[in-house]
N, C-alpha and C positions, 0 to 999 in steps of 0.2 A: 207636710207629711213627715211623721217621726221616722227616725231610722229604726231598722229591725235587725235583731242579732239572734242567732241560734247558739245557746251555751250548751256545751257537751261535757259531761262528767266522764272521764275516762273509765273504761272497763265496767264492771257491774255484774251482779248475779253470780253465775258460776265462774266468772273470770275476775279474781280479786286484784289483778295487776301485781305490782311488786309488793312483797310482804317482808316486814322486819319486826322481830320480836312481838308477833301477834298483831301488828299494826297493818292494815290493808290499804293500798293505794285507792281502791274504789271508794272507800268511806271518806277519806280525806277529800278526794276530788268532788264528790257529790256535796259535801258540806260547803266547800269553798264555792262551787258553782251557784248554789242556792243563795249564798250571801252576796256574791257578785251580782246575781240577777235582780236581787232586791234593790241594790244600790242603783242599778241602771234604770230600773222601772221608776224609781223615785226621781230620776233626772229626765224622764219623758221618753225613754227608750223602749220600743216594743220588744219584749223578751220572750223567746220561746226555748224550750229545753228538749234535748233528745231524751232525757230520763230525769225523773224527779224522785224515783224510788230505786231500790236494789234489784234492777233487772239487767239481763244481758242483751246486748245488741252487737252484731258484727260491725266492724268499721264500715263496711259497705252499706249497711243499714243506716248508720248514723249519717253518712253522707247523703243518702237518699232522703232521709227525713228533712234535712236542710234544704236540699234542692227542691223538693215538693212544696215546702213552705215558702219558697221564694224570698228568703231573707236577704239582707245586704251584707252581713258578715257572719262568719263561723268562728267560734272560739272554743277549743277544746282544752280542758284543764287536767293535768295529770300531776303525779309526783315521780321524780326521777329515781334511778337506781344505778349502783355500780357494782361490779364483780366483788369488790372487797369493802367491807363495812368500814365507815368512819375514815375514808380516804379522800373523798371528793365532796364538796358542798357547794351550793350556789343555784342560781336559777338560770335557765336558758329557754329560749323559745325557738320553735321550728316553723318553717314556711316552705311552700313548694319550691320557690326560687327566690333569690335575693333581689327583688324588684317590686315596685308598685306600693300601693297603700297597705298591703299586708305586711310588708317589711317595715313600714313606718309604724304601724300598730305594734308589731312585735318588739321593736326597739323602744317605743313608748312604755310598754308594759314592763320590760326588763328595767328601764330606768327608774320607773316608779318603785318596783319592787326592791331595787338597790337602796332606795332611801329608807326602807323598812329595816335594812341590815343585811340583806342577802348579798353574796358576791355575784356580780353580773358576768355570767359566762358567755354572753353574746347571743346572737341569732344565727341559726345554721339552716341551710337548705336541705330538706329531706324529701325529694320528689317521689320517693318509693312509698311514702305512707298514704294509705287509702283515703283517709279523712282529709288529707291536703291535695291529692290529685284528682279525686272524684267529686269534690265539692265545685259547684259552679259560681261561688262567690269568693271574695278574699277570705282566706282561712289562716288561722294562727293556732298552734298548739303550744301551750305554756306548760313548762315543767317547774312546778312551784317547790323547788328544793328537792334534795335527795331524801328519800324515805329511810335509807339505811345510813344517814348521817344524824348523829345525836345532836349536833349543833343545829342543823336545819330543822329537826323536829322540835327542839326547844323554841327556836325562833317561830315556828309555824303555830305552836300552841299558844305561846305567850303573846303574839301579836296577830292573831287570827283576824280580827276585825280590820286592823291596818292593812293587812295583806289583801284582804277582799277589796278595801277601798283603793289600794294601790293598782290592783288589776283594772277595777272599774275606771279609775282616773286615767289609765293608759288608754283605754278604750275611748273614753269621752274626749281626751285631748286629740286623738286622731280624728274624730268626727268634726271637731272644730277646725282642725287644720285642712281637712279635705272635704268640705261640704260639696264641692263641685263634682266629686267623683261618683256621686249617686245620681246625677242628673242624666247622664248618658251611659248606656251599657252597650258593649260591643260583643258580638258573637261571630263565630266563623260558621258560615253555611256550607255544608258538604254536598247537599242534594235536595231537590224538591220533586215530589212525586204525586200523581194523582191517585196511585195505587198505594194504599197504606201498608200493605204487606212489604212492598219494596223499601218503604221508609223504615219499618220495624226491622227488616233484615240489615239494613245499613247501621241503624242504631246499635244493634246487637254486635255487629262486626267492629264497630268503633269502641264500644265499651269493653270488648274482649282485648283490645289493644290499649286499655286504660285511658281512652279519651272520654271526657265527661259529656257524652252526647244525650240529646233529648229531641223530642219531636214537637213541633209546633204546628197547629193546624189552622187553616183559614184560607178563604177565597178558593176552596176547592183543592187545595195542595196540602200535603204533609211535608213539612220542611224539616230536615235534619240539621241541627245546629250544635256547635260544641262550645261550652263555656259562656260565662257572662262576665265581661271584663270591664273595669272602670276606666282603663286607659287604652288608647289605640296601639300603644307599644305592646302591651300585654297580648292584645288580640293578634297583632302581627307575628309575635313570637309563636303563638299557637298555630297560626296559619302556616308558618314555615314548617313546623313539626309535621302538620298534616300533608303538606305538599311533598315533604321528604318520604312520607309513608305512601305516596303515590295517589293522593286525592286531589280533585279539582275543588277549589275553595273560593269563597268571596267573603269579605268582612261585611257584616250588616249591623245596623243599630236598631 
């Protein structure tokens, strides 16, 4: 079975993202996402998109699109910005925390982009970003250079195809290194109810606390589960968070 990935072009529609000399982040992000997606599809990856046109979606909507699609990975592409123009340049990637296959993918993408000519600013944890904390699969947000850096913009325009290839290569390299991570998925179960209303109430309560909760139905029960993790360590960390919040939990596959 081929791997599947949701590609997200940052911002869109009424939200242009960062703007510099008339250049809009939403346009660069969409162009790059479509180019990366084509390369991945040519390499046998099932690719889906949060958007392929200039439309606006909230970060929560983007995460929900990915969760409902049940993809294996989520990669969001943006352009960075700094309060002062032409002060900072380079690429960085963001993840929920510095662990697991998402970290490996982020590091691989950054390393590939460095070969194109970007300064590698590393991988940073950003647990407050909705598209990283509400997605139920490994998620990476790539900042493909600073939009208010003339150096980065020149590199972006002159090497666009190579940049798209570099991001795709970083993703593909990760899939080769971690084929086993997609065989077993772990979730943390917080409750199982015969009454669907009880399950929905618990799901809403968890989501208000920024836990990526969902309901799975079967055998007469509505089971409330959090996350889909590729490693037991990741599931254990989520279980510990839920226990600290006062919930009874069990890890399931």
